[in-house]
C-alpha positions in Angstrom: 27.5 38.2 -17.2 27.0 35.5 -19.9 25.7 32.1 -19.3 28.1 29.2 -19.7 25.5 27.3 -21.7 23.3 28.5 -24.5 19.5 28.6 -24.3 19.4 26.0 -27.2 21.6 23.6 -25.2 19.4 24.0 -22.1 16.3 23.3 -24.3 18.0 20.1 -25.6 18.8 19.0 -22.0 15.2 19.7 -21.0 13.7 17.8 -23.9 16.0 14.8 -23.3 14.9 14.8 -19.6 11.2 15.0 -20.4 11.5 12.3 -23.0 13.1 10.0 -20.4 10.4 10.9 -17.8 7.7 10.2 -20.4 9.2 6.8 -21.1 9.3 5.9 -17.4 5.7 7.1 -17.0 4.5 5.0 -19.9 6.1 1.9 -18.6 4.6 2.5 -15.2 1.2 3.1 -16.8 1.3 -0.2 -18.7 2.3 -2.0 -15.5 -0.6 -0.4 -13.6 -3.0 -1.4 -16.5 -1.8 -5.0 -16.3 -2.2 -5.0 -12.5 -5.7 -3.5 -12.8 -6.7 -6.1 -15.4 -5.4 -8.9 -13.2 -7.4 -7.5 -10.2 -10.5 -7.3 -12.3 -10.0 -10.9 -13.5 -9.6 -12.0 -9.9 -12.7 -10.2 -8.8 -14.8 -11.8 -11.6 -13.4 -15.2 -10.8 -11.4 -15.6 -14.0 -8.1 -15.7 -12.3 -7.0 -17.4 -9.1 -7.1 -15.2 -5.9 -4.0 -14.0 -4.2 -2.5 -16.1 -1.5 -1.3 -14.6 1.8 2.5 -14.9 1.8 2.7 -15.6 5.6 -0.3 -17.9 6.2 -0.9 -19.4 2.7 -4.6 -18.6 3.1 -6.6 -17.2 0.1 -7.2 -13.4 0.2 -10.7 -12.3 -0.8 -10.3 -10.7 -4.3 -12.8 -8.0 -3.3 -10.5 -6.6 -0.6 -8.9 -3.4 -1.8 -5.2 -3.2 -2.3 -4.7 -0.8 0.6 -6.0 -3.5 2.9 -3.9 -6.4 1.6 -0.7 -4.5 1.0 1.5 -3.7 4.0 2.1 0.0 4.4 5.6 1.2 3.5 6.2 2.5 7.1 5.5 -1.0 8.5 7.6 -2.9 6.0 10.8 -4.3 7.5 13.4 -5.2 4.9 12.0 -7.6 2.4 9.1 -8.4 4.7 6.5 -6.5 2.6 7.2 -8.5 -0.5 3.7 -9.9 -1.1 0.0 -9.6 -0.2 -0.8 -10.4 3.5 -3.4 -9.6 6.1 -0.9 -10.1 9.0 -0.5 -6.4 9.5 -4.3 -6.1 10.0 -4.1 -8.2 13.2 -4.0 -6.6 16.7 -0.3 -5.7 17.2 -0.5 -4.9 20.9 1.2 -7.0 23.5 -1.0 -9.4 25.5 -0.6 -7.4 28.7 -1.8 -4.3 26.9 -5.0 -6.0 25.7 -7.8 -5.3 28.2 -11.4 -6.2 27.8 -14.0 -4.7 30.1 -17.8 -5.0 30.2 -20.1 -2.1 29.2 -21.2 -1.7 32.9 -17.5 -1.4 33.9 -16.9 1.1 31.2 -19.9 3.2 32.3 -18.6 3.1 35.9 -15.2 4.3 34.8 -16.8 7.2 32.8 -18.9 8.2 35.8 -15.8 8.2 38.0 -13.9 10.3 35.5 -16.7 12.9 35.2 -17.0 13.3 39.0 
């Protein structure tokens, strides 16, 4: 059984594919370099800090990106478009928020152990 394409043809396709991938990677690397330089300038005070897209408050430039950027699994539509700390707030409903004292917590632990 012979192959429908020659090995040279496959090599050309592979080279064209890798060249395209390298071009995409280089563009992404330059974007990351620009973002890193901007973050360094913000941290040193040479660039204005980011502003929360929901509240308009300044975001501390020393906060890491994973804190200020909403995770992909929490983003809803275009909601995760900019930096915000809104996703760091307590997301529970009011009736689910319960505060107890240390003595009450100790009592509950003792009851659970008995």
